[in-house]
Biopython code that builds the backbone (N, CA, C, O; Angstrom):
import numpy as np
from Bio.PDB.StructureBuilder import StructureBuilder

atoms = [
    (1, "UNK", "N", (-11.899, -12.004, -0.665)),
    (1, "UNK", "CA", (-13.235, -11.422, -0.918)),
    (1, "UNK", "C", (-12.985, -9.794, -0.806)),
    (1, "UNK", "O", (-13.118, -8.891, -1.632)),
    (2, "UNK", "N", (-12.700, -9.806, 0.131)),
    (2, "UNK", "CA", (-12.481, -8.116, 0.728)),
    (2, "UNK", "C", (-11.489, -7.279, -0.133)),
    (2, "UNK", "O", (-11.718, -6.107, -0.430)),
    (3, "UNK", "N", (-10.592, -7.823, -0.440)),
    (3, "UNK", "CA", (-9.393, -7.306, -1.085)),
    (3, "UNK", "C", (-10.148, -7.184, -3.102)),
    (3, "UNK", "O", (-9.699, -6.416, -3.952)),
    (4, "UNK", "N", (-11.017, -7.931, -3.259)),
    (4, "UNK", "CA", (-11.662, -7.622, -4.675)),
    (4, "UNK", "C", (-13.030, -6.529, -4.335)),
    (4, "UNK", "O", (-13.521, -5.832, -5.223)),
    (5, "UNK", "N", (-13.431, -6.526, -3.179)),
    (5, "UNK", "CA", (-14.584, -5.751, -3.083)),
    (5, "UNK", "C", (-13.699, -4.379, -3.240)),
    (5, "UNK", "O", (-14.143, -3.494, -3.971)),
    (6, "UNK", "N", (-12.459, -4.196, -2.564)),
    (6, "UNK", "CA", (-11.852, -3.017, -2.465)),
    (6, "UNK", "C", (-11.095, -2.562, -4.164)),
    (6, "UNK", "O", (-10.678, -1.448, -4.480)),
    (7, "UNK", "N", (-11.105, -3.431, -4.759)),
    (7, "UNK", "CA", (-10.595, -3.020, -6.132)),
    (7, "UNK", "C", (-11.578, -2.658, -6.394)),
    (7, "UNK", "O", (-11.559, -1.428, -6.442)),
    (8, "UNK", "N", (-12.862, -3.209, -6.691)),
    (8, "UNK", "CA", (-13.802, -3.080, -7.476)),
    (8, "UNK", "C", (-14.813, -1.605, -7.177)),
    (8, "UNK", "O", (-15.417, -0.889, -7.975)),
    (9, "UNK", "N", (-14.675, -1.534, -5.619)),
    (9, "UNK", "CA", (-14.865, -0.106, -5.450)),
    (9, "UNK", "C", (-13.755, 1.337, -5.984)),
    (9, "UNK", "O", (-14.032, 2.531, -6.098)),
    (10, "UNK", "N", (-12.519, 0.626, -6.208)),
    (10, "UNK", "CA", (-11.435, 1.653, -6.296)),
    (10, "UNK", "C", (-11.776, 2.338, -7.910)),
    (10, "UNK", "O", (-11.467, 3.430, -8.386)),
    (11, "UNK", "N", (-12.660, 0.999, -8.573)),
    (11, "UNK", "CA", (-12.953, 0.970, -10.323)),
    (11, "UNK", "C", (-14.255, 1.755, -10.389)),
    (11, "UNK", "O", (-14.450, 2.490, -11.358)),
    (12, "UNK", "N", (-15.047, 1.659, -9.536)),
    (12, "UNK", "CA", (-16.357, 2.615, -9.668)),
    (12, "UNK", "C", (-15.885, 3.722, -9.250)),
    (12, "UNK", "O", (-16.276, 4.673, -9.927)),
    (13, "UNK", "N", (-15.111, 4.020, -8.296)),
    (13, "UNK", "CA", (-14.220, 5.575, -8.053)),
    (13, "UNK", "C", (-13.811, 6.334, -8.909)),
    (13, "UNK", "O", (-13.683, 7.535, -8.671)),
    (14, "UNK", "N", (-13.462, 5.694, -10.318)),
    (14, "UNK", "CA", (-12.702, 6.394, -11.317)),
    (14, "UNK", "C", (-13.835, 6.231, -12.425)),
    (14, "UNK", "O", (-13.343, 6.329, -13.549)),
    (15, "UNK", "N", (-15.227, 6.009, -12.435)),
    (15, "UNK", "CA", (-16.539, 5.851, -13.568)),
    (15, "UNK", "C", (-16.844, 6.984, -13.037)),
    (15, "UNK", "O", (-16.783, 7.957, -13.789)),
    (16, "UNK", "N", (-17.353, 7.262, -11.281)),
    (16, "UNK", "CA", (-18.109, 8.407, -10.860)),
    (16, "UNK", "C", (-17.023, 9.242, -11.467)),
    (16, "UNK", "O", (-17.278, 9.926, -12.459)),
    (17, "UNK", "N", (-15.653, 9.227, -10.855)),
    (17, "UNK", "CA", (-15.135, 10.758, -11.196)),
    (17, "UNK", "C", (-15.280, 11.144, -12.653)),
    (17, "UNK", "O", (-15.946, 12.118, -13.004)),
    (18, "UNK", "N", (-14.622, 10.332, -13.506)),
    (18, "UNK", "CA", (-15.301, 10.348, -15.018)),
    (18, "UNK", "C", (-16.079, 11.065, -15.472)),
    (18, "UNK", "O", (-16.022, 12.089, -16.153)),
    (19, "UNK", "N", (-17.441, 10.005, -14.726)),
    (19, "UNK", "CA", (-18.214, 10.799, -15.103)),
    (19, "UNK", "C", (-18.986, 12.388, -14.387)),
    (19, "UNK", "O", (-19.918, 13.141, -14.668)),
    (20, "UNK", "N", (-18.010, 12.278, -13.427)),
    (20, "UNK", "CA", (-18.393, 13.999, -12.857)),
    (20, "UNK", "C", (-18.160, 14.555, -14.085)),
    (20, "UNK", "O", (-18.841, 15.331, -14.755)),
    (21, "UNK", "N", (-17.113, 14.049, -14.279)),
    (21, "UNK", "CA", (-16.100, 15.261, -15.685)),
    (21, "UNK", "C", (-17.418, 15.778, -16.060)),
    (21, "UNK", "O", (-18.184, 16.674, -15.705)),
    (22, "UNK", "N", (-17.350, 14.606, -17.141)),
    (22, "UNK", "CA", (-18.674, 14.419, -17.987)),
    (22, "UNK", "C", (-19.909, 15.625, -17.964)),
    (22, "UNK", "O", (-20.264, 16.423, -18.830)),
    (23, "UNK", "N", (-20.409, 15.366, -16.513)),
    (23, "UNK", "CA", (-22.093, 15.919, -16.461)),
    (23, "UNK", "C", (-21.504, 17.911, -16.600)),
    (23, "UNK", "O", (-22.265, 18.878, -16.619)),
    (24, "UNK", "N", (-20.861, 17.919, -16.631)),
    (24, "UNK", "CA", (-20.030, 19.287, -16.519)),
    (24, "UNK", "C", (-21.109, 20.347, -15.916)),
    (24, "UNK", "O", (-22.010, 21.126, -16.228)),
    (25, "UNK", "N", (-20.240, 19.721, -14.638)),
    (25, "UNK", "CA", (-21.175, 20.995, -13.552)),
    (25, "UNK", "C", (-22.900, 20.139, -13.357)),
    (25, "UNK", "O", (-23.780, 20.930, -13.016)),
    (26, "UNK", "N", (-23.145, 19.353, -13.460)),
    (26, "UNK", "CA", (-24.074, 18.408, -12.764)),
    (26, "UNK", "C", (-25.045, 19.235, -13.879)),
    (26, "UNK", "O", (-26.035, 19.773, -13.382)),
    (27, "UNK", "N", (-24.889, 19.363, -15.095)),
    (27, "UNK", "CA", (-25.621, 20.381, -16.370)),
    (27, "UNK", "C", (-26.219, 18.934, -17.327)),
    (27, "UNK", "O", (-27.362, 18.755, -17.747)),
    (28, "UNK", "N", (-25.038, 18.057, -17.473)),
    (28, "UNK", "CA", (-25.997, 16.758, -17.650)),
    (28, "UNK", "C", (-26.549, 15.639, -17.100)),
    (28, "UNK", "O", (-26.060, 15.309, -16.020)),
    (29, "UNK", "N", (-27.646, 14.791, -17.643)),
    (29, "UNK", "CA", (-28.683, 14.669, -16.704)),
    (29, "UNK", "C", (-27.535, 12.694, -16.855)),
    (29, "UNK", "O", (-26.905, 12.271, -15.886)),
    (30, "UNK", "N", (-27.577, 12.129, -17.864)),
    (30, "UNK", "CA", (-26.760, 10.798, -17.774)),
    (30, "UNK", "C", (-25.009, 10.868, -16.780)),
    (30, "UNK", "O", (-24.591, 10.209, -15.828)),
    (31, "UNK", "N", (-24.548, 11.726, -17.406)),
    (31, "UNK", "CA", (-23.175, 11.549, -16.524)),
    (31, "UNK", "C", (-23.972, 11.377, -15.267)),
    (31, "UNK", "O", (-24.126, 10.312, -14.670)),
    (32, "UNK", "N", (-24.536, 12.724, -14.882)),
    (32, "UNK", "CA", (-24.824, 13.064, -13.100)),
    (32, "UNK", "C", (-25.361, 11.870, -12.785)),
    (32, "UNK", "O", (-24.977, 11.431, -11.701)),
    (33, "UNK", "N", (-26.226, 11.114, -13.461)),
    (33, "UNK", "CA", (-26.823, 10.018, -12.753)),
    (33, "UNK", "C", (-25.885, 8.369, -12.910)),
    (33, "UNK", "O", (-25.991, 7.434, -12.115)),
    (34, "UNK", "N", (-25.053, 8.397, -14.084)),
    (34, "UNK", "CA", (-24.226, 7.542, -13.815)),
    (34, "UNK", "C", (-22.768, 8.218, -12.640)),
    (34, "UNK", "O", (-21.965, 7.362, -12.268)),
    (35, "UNK", "N", (-22.604, 9.305, -12.280)),
    (35, "UNK", "CA", (-21.773, 9.758, -11.803)),
    (35, "UNK", "C", (-22.473, 8.774, -9.757)),
    (35, "UNK", "O", (-22.057, 7.755, -9.206)),
    (36, "UNK", "N", (-23.392, 9.600, -9.406)),
    (36, "UNK", "CA", (-23.870, 9.183, -8.742)),
    (36, "UNK", "C", (-24.470, 7.394, -8.590)),
    (36, "UNK", "O", (-24.235, 6.984, -7.453)),
    (37, "UNK", "N", (-24.979, 6.610, -9.250)),
    (37, "UNK", "CA", (-24.634, 5.274, -9.255)),
    (37, "UNK", "C", (-23.194, 4.538, -9.314)),
    (37, "UNK", "O", (-23.142, 3.317, -9.171)),
    (38, "UNK", "N", (-22.012, 5.317, -9.531)),
    (38, "UNK", "CA", (-21.239, 4.833, -9.676)),
    (38, "UNK", "C", (-20.428, 5.153, -7.553)),
    (38, "UNK", "O", (-19.668, 4.544, -6.800)),
    (39, "UNK", "N", (-21.332, 6.572, -7.504)),
    (39, "UNK", "CA", (-20.433, 6.358, -5.700)),
    (39, "UNK", "C", (-21.257, 5.743, -4.927)),
    (39, "UNK", "O", (-21.018, 5.541, -3.736)),
    (40, "UNK", "N", (-22.068, 5.463, -5.380)),
    (40, "UNK", "CA", (-23.217, 4.410, -4.466)),
    (40, "UNK", "C", (-22.645, 3.434, -4.196)),
    (40, "UNK", "O", (-22.288, 3.129, -3.058)),
    (41, "UNK", "N", (-22.380, 2.486, -5.675)),
    (41, "UNK", "CA", (-21.374, 1.271, -5.818)),
    (41, "UNK", "C", (-20.016, 2.008, -4.893)),
    (41, "UNK", "O", (-20.114, 1.982, -3.666)),
    (42, "UNK", "N", (-19.281, 2.387, -5.269)),
    (42, "UNK", "CA", (-17.831, 2.733, -4.575)),
    (42, "UNK", "C", (-18.446, 2.520, -3.601)),
    (42, "UNK", "O", (-18.875, 1.432, -3.217)),
    (43, "UNK", "N", (-18.566, 3.729, -3.021)),
    (43, "UNK", "CA", (-18.526, 3.487, -1.060)),
    (43, "UNK", "C", (-19.494, 2.263, -0.409)),
    (43, "UNK", "O", (-19.288, 1.992, 0.774)),
    (44, "UNK", "N", (-20.630, 1.451, -1.192)),
    (44, "UNK", "CA", (-20.979, 0.624, -0.721)),
    (44, "UNK", "C", (-19.904, -0.739, -0.758)),
    (44, "UNK", "O", (-19.816, -1.501, 0.205)),
    (45, "UNK", "N", (-19.151, -0.906, -1.956)),
    (45, "UNK", "CA", (-18.469, -1.579, -1.672)),
    (45, "UNK", "C", (-16.730, -1.411, -0.932)),
    (45, "UNK", "O", (-15.983, -2.330, -0.596)),
    (46, "UNK", "N", (-16.455, 0.241, -0.844)),
    (46, "UNK", "CA", (-15.613, 0.231, 0.515)),
    (46, "UNK", "C", (-15.732, -0.156, 1.561)),
    (46, "UNK", "O", (-14.922, -0.850, 2.176)),
    (47, "UNK", "N", (-17.208, 0.400, 2.083)),
    (47, "UNK", "CA", (-17.554, 0.092, 3.455)),
    (47, "UNK", "C", (-17.448, -1.854, 3.786)),
    (47, "UNK", "O", (-17.057, -2.580, 4.699)),
    (48, "UNK", "N", (-17.929, -1.983, 2.711)),
    (48, "UNK", "CA", (-17.952, -3.819, 2.790)),
    (48, "UNK", "C", (-16.164, -4.312, 3.308)),
    (48, "UNK", "O", (-15.732, -4.659, 4.407)),
    (49, "UNK", "N", (-15.792, -4.219, 2.588)),
    (49, "UNK", "CA", (-13.891, -3.914, 2.477)),
    (49, "UNK", "C", (-13.337, -3.710, 3.428)),
    (49, "UNK", "O", (-12.260, -4.260, 3.660)),
    (50, "UNK", "N", (-14.110, -2.550, 4.565)),
    (50, "UNK", "CA", (-13.358, -1.787, 5.468)),
    (50, "UNK", "C", (-14.272, -2.715, 6.994)),
    (50, "UNK", "O", (-14.479, -2.164, 8.076)),
    (51, "UNK", "N", (-14.675, -4.173, 6.653)),
    (51, "UNK", "CA", (-15.233, -4.915, 7.436)),
    (51, "UNK", "C", (-14.108, -5.257, 8.001)),
    (51, "UNK", "O", (-13.964, -5.128, 9.217)),
    (52, "UNK", "N", (-13.260, -5.685, 7.306)),
    (52, "UNK", "CA", (-11.467, -6.818, 7.520)),
    (52, "UNK", "C", (-10.255, -5.996, 7.346)),
    (52, "UNK", "O", (-9.230, -6.084, 8.021)),
    (53, "UNK", "N", (-10.538, -4.985, 6.126)),
    (53, "UNK", "CA", (-9.053, -4.732, 6.112)),
    (53, "UNK", "C", (-8.976, -3.346, 7.411)),
    (53, "UNK", "O", (-9.998, -2.798, 7.825)),
    (54, "UNK", "N", (-7.537, -2.973, 7.893)),
    (54, "UNK", "CA", (-7.423, -1.728, 8.404)),
    (54, "UNK", "C", (-7.992, -0.368, 7.588)),
    (54, "UNK", "O", (-7.702, -0.122, 6.417)),
    (55, "UNK", "N", (-8.579, 0.197, 8.161)),
    (55, "UNK", "CA", (-8.696, 1.621, 7.799)),
    (55, "UNK", "C", (-7.978, 2.423, 6.810)),
    (55, "UNK", "O", (-8.293, 2.755, 5.667)),
    (56, "UNK", "N", (-6.728, 2.703, 7.659)),
    (56, "UNK", "CA", (-5.859, 3.400, 6.317)),
    (56, "UNK", "C", (-5.112, 2.436, 4.816)),
    (56, "UNK", "O", (-4.785, 2.887, 3.718)),
    (57, "UNK", "N", (-5.043, 1.134, 5.293)),
    (57, "UNK", "CA", (-5.002, 0.420, 4.273)),
    (57, "UNK", "C", (-5.861, 0.482, 3.398)),
    (57, "UNK", "O", (-5.495, 0.813, 2.270)),
    (58, "UNK", "N", (-7.177, 0.201, 3.634)),
    (58, "UNK", "CA", (-8.757, 0.261, 2.543)),
    (58, "UNK", "C", (-8.236, 1.917, 1.948)),
    (58, "UNK", "O", (-7.379, 2.022, 1.071)),
    (59, "UNK", "N", (-8.789, 2.904, 2.474)),
    (59, "UNK", "CA", (-8.981, 3.884, 2.304)),
    (59, "UNK", "C", (-7.922, 4.492, 0.907)),
    (59, "UNK", "O", (-8.212, 4.817, -0.245)),
    (60, "UNK", "N", (-6.379, 4.442, 1.794)),
    (60, "UNK", "CA", (-5.042, 4.669, 0.907)),
    (60, "UNK", "C", (-5.131, 3.933, -0.545)),
    (60, "UNK", "O", (-4.687, 4.430, -1.580)),
    (61, "UNK", "N", (-5.853, 2.523, -0.442)),
    (61, "UNK", "CA", (-5.712, 1.492, -1.597)),
    (61, "UNK", "C", (-6.585, 1.624, -2.597)),
    (61, "UNK", "O", (-6.309, 1.210, -3.723)),
    (62, "UNK", "N", (-8.076, 2.385, -2.231)),
    (62, "UNK", "CA", (-9.032, 3.089, -2.725)),
    (62, "UNK", "C", (-9.103, 4.111, -3.275)),
    (62, "UNK", "O", (-9.799, 4.161, -4.289)),
    (63, "UNK", "N", (-8.435, 5.256, -2.825)),
    (63, "UNK", "CA", (-7.907, 6.521, -3.361)),
    (63, "UNK", "C", (-7.186, 6.517, -4.069)),
    (63, "UNK", "O", (-7.283, 7.230, -5.068)),
    (64, "UNK", "N", (-5.966, 5.566, -3.813)),
    (64, "UNK", "CA", (-4.770, 5.848, -5.045)),
    (64, "UNK", "C", (-5.480, 4.909, -6.599)),
    (64, "UNK", "O", (-5.127, 5.300, -7.711)),
    (65, "UNK", "N", (-6.169, 4.062, -6.504)),
    (65, "UNK", "CA", (-6.646, 3.104, -7.120)),
    (65, "UNK", "C", (-7.579, 4.526, -8.209)),
    (65, "UNK", "O", (-7.076, 4.966, -9.242)),
    (66, "UNK", "N", (-8.852, 4.975, -7.692)),
    (66, "UNK", "CA", (-8.818, 6.283, -8.349)),
    (66, "UNK", "C", (-8.550, 7.351, -8.801)),
    (66, "UNK", "O", (-9.233, 8.134, -9.462)),
    (67, "UNK", "N", (-6.958, 7.426, -8.244)),
    (67, "UNK", "CA", (-5.925, 8.831, -8.511)),
    (67, "UNK", "C", (-5.438, 7.956, -9.860)),
    (67, "UNK", "O", (-5.556, 8.150, -11.069)),
    (68, "UNK", "N", (-4.981, 7.158, -9.250)),
    (68, "UNK", "CA", (-4.402, 6.643, -10.913)),
    (68, "UNK", "C", (-5.165, 6.267, -12.193)),
    (68, "UNK", "O", (-4.704, 6.540, -13.301)),
    (69, "UNK", "N", (-6.537, 5.532, -11.996)),
    (69, "UNK", "CA", (-7.020, 5.454, -12.867)),
    (69, "UNK", "C", (-7.833, 6.420, -13.199)),
    (69, "UNK", "O", (-8.554, 6.090, -14.140)),
    (70, "UNK", "N", (-8.074, 7.837, -12.681)),
    (70, "UNK", "CA", (-8.509, 8.740, -13.531)),
    (70, "UNK", "C", (-7.586, 9.297, -13.685)),
    (70, "UNK", "O", (-8.062, 10.234, -14.325)),
    (71, "UNK", "N", (-6.068, 9.610, -13.583)),
    (71, "UNK", "CA", (-5.153, 9.857, -14.250)),
    (71, "UNK", "C", (-5.115, 9.258, -16.033)),
    (71, "UNK", "O", (-4.977, 9.716, -17.168)),
    (72, "UNK", "N", (-5.361, 7.837, -15.270)),
    (72, "UNK", "CA", (-5.056, 7.134, -17.221)),
    (72, "UNK", "C", (-6.279, 7.771, -18.119)),
    (72, "UNK", "O", (-6.120, 8.407, -19.161)),
    (73, "UNK", "N", (-7.405, 7.495, -17.555)),
    (73, "UNK", "CA", (-8.450, 8.086, -18.103)),
    (73, "UNK", "C", (-8.727, 9.465, -18.769)),
    (73, "UNK", "O", (-9.384, 9.781, -19.760)),
    (74, "UNK", "N", (-7.949, 10.215, -17.819)),
    (74, "UNK", "CA", (-7.785, 11.441, -18.372)),
    (74, "UNK", "C", (-7.071, 11.524, -19.762)),
    (74, "UNK", "O", (-7.523, 11.906, -20.842)),
    (75, "UNK", "N", (-5.470, 10.924, -19.333)),
    (75, "UNK", "CA", (-5.079, 10.538, -20.770)),
    (75, "UNK", "C", (-5.637, 9.995, -21.809)),
    (75, "UNK", "O", (-5.426, 10.426, -22.942)),
    (76, "UNK", "N", (-6.241, 9.212, -21.618)),
    (76, "UNK", "CA", (-6.507, 7.847, -22.823)),
    (76, "UNK", "C", (-8.110, 8.128, -23.399)),
    (76, "UNK", "O", (-8.527, 7.727, -24.485)),
    (77, "UNK", "N", (-8.614, 8.635, -22.754)),
    (77, "UNK", "CA", (-9.994, 9.205, -23.129)),
    (77, "UNK", "C", (-10.127, 10.451, -23.724)),
    (77, "UNK", "O", (-10.546, 10.670, -24.860)),
    (78, "UNK", "N", (-9.486, 11.819, -22.325)),
    (78, "UNK", "CA", (-9.905, 12.742, -22.331)),
    (78, "UNK", "C", (-8.895, 13.593, -23.344)),
    (78, "UNK", "O", (-9.453, 14.382, -24.107)),
    (79, "UNK", "N", (-7.327, 13.478, -23.408)),
    (79, "UNK", "CA", (-6.672, 13.940, -24.376)),
    (79, "UNK", "C", (-6.359, 14.760, -23.255)),
    (79, "UNK", "O", (-6.743, 15.909, -23.477)),
    (80, "UNK", "N", (-5.865, 14.648, -22.242)),
    (80, "UNK", "CA", (-5.047, 15.268, -21.045)),
    (80, "UNK", "C", (-3.799, 15.150, -21.876)),
    (80, "UNK", "O", (-3.535, 14.483, -22.877)),
    (81, "UNK", "N", (-3.076, 16.053, -21.108)),
    (81, "UNK", "CA", (-1.580, 15.783, -21.355)),
    (81, "UNK", "C", (-0.833, 14.692, -20.393)),
    (81, "UNK", "O", (-1.034, 14.603, -19.181)),
    (82, "UNK", "N", (0.169, 13.784, -21.238)),
    (82, "UNK", "CA", (0.945, 12.748, -20.184)),
    (82, "UNK", "C", (2.523, 13.714, -20.675)),
    (82, "UNK", "O", (3.005, 14.030, -21.763)),
    (83, "UNK", "N", (2.965, 13.948, -19.121)),
    (83, "UNK", "CA", (4.152, 14.404, -18.920)),
    (83, "UNK", "C", (5.280, 13.611, -18.491)),
    (83, "UNK", "O", (4.682, 12.590, -18.151)),
    (84, "UNK", "N", (6.376, 13.404, -18.296)),
    (84, "UNK", "CA", (6.827, 12.749, -17.608)),
    (84, "UNK", "C", (6.618, 13.187, -15.944)),
    (84, "UNK", "O", (6.446, 12.214, -15.210)),
    (85, "UNK", "N", (6.612, 14.385, -15.343)),
    (85, "UNK", "CA", (6.167, 14.282, -14.373)),
    (85, "UNK", "C", (5.046, 13.333, -13.993)),
    (85, "UNK", "O", (5.249, 12.436, -13.175)),
    (86, "UNK", "N", (3.826, 13.521, -14.591)),
    (86, "UNK", "CA", (3.040, 13.113, -14.340)),
    (86, "UNK", "C", (2.635, 11.758, -14.082)),
    (86, "UNK", "O", (1.760, 11.328, -13.331)),
    (87, "UNK", "N", (3.561, 11.078, -14.964)),
    (87, "UNK", "CA", (3.512, 10.030, -15.138)),
    (87, "UNK", "C", (4.590, 9.195, -13.495)),
    (87, "UNK", "O", (4.114, 8.188, -12.971)),
    (88, "UNK", "N", (5.418, 9.567, -13.153)),
    (88, "UNK", "CA", (6.358, 9.382, -12.207)),
    (88, "UNK", "C", (5.592, 9.927, -11.021)),
    (88, "UNK", "O", (6.348, 9.608, -10.104)),
    (89, "UNK", "N", (4.849, 10.378, -10.615)),
    (89, "UNK", "CA", (3.653, 10.882, -9.670)),
    (89, "UNK", "C", (2.767, 9.650, -9.939)),
    (89, "UNK", "O", (2.193, 9.219, -8.939)),
    (90, "UNK", "N", (2.577, 9.089, -10.942)),
    (90, "UNK", "CA", (1.717, 8.094, -11.318)),
    (90, "UNK", "C", (2.538, 6.998, -11.015)),
    (90, "UNK", "O", (2.072, 5.998, -11.561)),
    (91, "UNK", "N", (3.290, 6.816, -10.548)),
    (91, "UNK", "CA", (4.430, 5.452, -10.246)),
    (91, "UNK", "C", (4.514, 5.006, -9.235)),
    (91, "UNK", "O", (4.589, 3.835, -8.863)),
    (92, "UNK", "N", (4.502, 6.405, -8.451)),
    (92, "UNK", "CA", (5.079, 6.807, -6.969)),
    (92, "UNK", "C", (3.366, 6.486, -6.179)),
    (92, "UNK", "O", (3.570, 6.211, -4.997)),
    (93, "UNK", "N", (2.273, 6.461, -6.411)),
    (93, "UNK", "CA", (1.470, 6.317, -6.444)),
    (93, "UNK", "C", (0.994, 5.003, -5.892)),
    (93, "UNK", "O", (0.445, 4.656, -4.846)),
    (94, "UNK", "N", (1.603, 4.117, -7.502)),
    (94, "UNK", "CA", (1.174, 2.631, -7.360)),
    (94, "UNK", "C", (2.638, 1.860, -6.353)),
    (94, "UNK", "O", (2.543, 0.758, -5.813)),
    (95, "UNK", "N", (3.684, 2.589, -6.308)),
    (95, "UNK", "CA", (4.474, 1.874, -5.230)),
    (95, "UNK", "C", (3.878, 2.261, -3.823)),
    (95, "UNK", "O", (4.089, 1.436, -2.934)),
    (96, "UNK", "N", (3.359, 3.083, -3.578)),
    (96, "UNK", "CA", (2.468, 3.505, -2.097)),
    (96, "UNK", "C", (1.810, 2.448, -2.228)),
    (96, "UNK", "O", (2.458, 1.621, -1.585)),
    (97, "UNK", "N", (0.891, 1.927, -2.673)),
    (97, "UNK", "CA", (0.199, 1.598, -2.799)),
    (97, "UNK", "C", (0.276, -0.357, -2.777)),
    (97, "UNK", "O", (-0.533, -1.198, -2.385)),
    (98, "UNK", "N", (1.673, -0.463, -3.408)),
    (98, "UNK", "CA", (2.554, -2.032, -3.347)),
    (98, "UNK", "C", (2.433, -1.955, -1.662)),
    (98, "UNK", "O", (1.743, -2.726, -0.996)),
    (99, "UNK", "N", (3.220, -0.900, -1.146)),
    (99, "UNK", "CA", (3.848, -0.892, -0.012)),
    (99, "UNK", "C", (2.786, -0.792, 1.137)),
    (99, "UNK", "O", (3.147, -1.052, 2.285)),
    (100, "UNK", "N", (1.615, -0.462, 0.901)),
    (100, "UNK", "CA", (0.483, -0.485, 1.209)),
    (100, "UNK", "C", (0.363, -1.631, 2.100)),
    (100, "UNK", "O", (0.574, -1.784, 3.303)),
    (101, "UNK", "N", (-0.069, -2.456, 1.080)),
    (101, "UNK", "CA", (-0.194, -3.990, 0.489)),
    (101, "UNK", "C", (0.428, -5.020, 1.326)),
    (101, "UNK", "O", (0.024, -6.050, 1.866)),
    (102, "UNK", "N", (1.748, -4.287, 1.238)),
    (102, "UNK", "CA", (2.981, -5.476, 1.733)),
    (102, "UNK", "C", (2.509, -5.556, 3.655)),
    (102, "UNK", "O", (2.251, -6.532, 4.359)),
    (103, "UNK", "N", (2.575, -3.788, 4.038)),
    (103, "UNK", "CA", (2.663, -3.792, 5.229)),
    (103, "UNK", "C", (1.456, -4.175, 6.029)),
    (103, "UNK", "O", (1.405, -4.348, 7.247)),
    (104, "UNK", "N", (0.333, -4.295, 5.000)),
    (104, "UNK", "CA", (-0.952, -5.391, 5.950)),
    (104, "UNK", "C", (-0.697, -6.631, 6.441)),
    (104, "UNK", "O", (-1.380, -7.183, 7.304)),
    (105, "UNK", "N", (0.610, -7.247, 5.730)),
    (105, "UNK", "CA", (0.696, -8.804, 5.987)),
    (105, "UNK", "C", (1.674, -8.630, 6.967)),
    (105, "UNK", "O", (2.008, -9.733, 7.401)),
    (106, "UNK", "N", (2.445, -7.449, 7.651)),
    (106, "UNK", "CA", (3.256, -7.336, 8.878)),
    (106, "UNK", "C", (2.335, -7.501, 10.178)),
    (106, "UNK", "O", (2.835, -7.436, 11.301)),
]
sb = StructureBuilder()
sb.init_structure("model")
sb.init_model(0)
sb.init_chain("A")
sb.init_seg("    ")
for serial, (resi, resn, name, xyz) in enumerate(atoms, 1):
    if name == "N":
        sb.init_residue(resn, " ", resi, " ")
    sb.init_atom(name, np.array(xyz, "f"), 0.0, 1.0, " ", f" {name:<3s}", serial, name[0])
structure = sb.get_structure()
């Protein structure tokens, strides 16, 4: 249950970060509201996950999901550049997340 909460928290991190970009410095009402609600949900679920997961694991996975998710949203939805170097960086982040998850069982 806590891992599901953590994954959903990471997804909402992507949502609020994307909405922040779309808010254009909080000058657009609806993207700003989506960002605020997304943040509340993301932090709430992260807090729930941290009840049973180690701080380092939970925070690393949460930020990793957010970083890779924002990277993908930037490319797929916002038309940002896809380069081999950026893709490799995202792959390294995912590898780090997998290692963090595995290390939780040691």
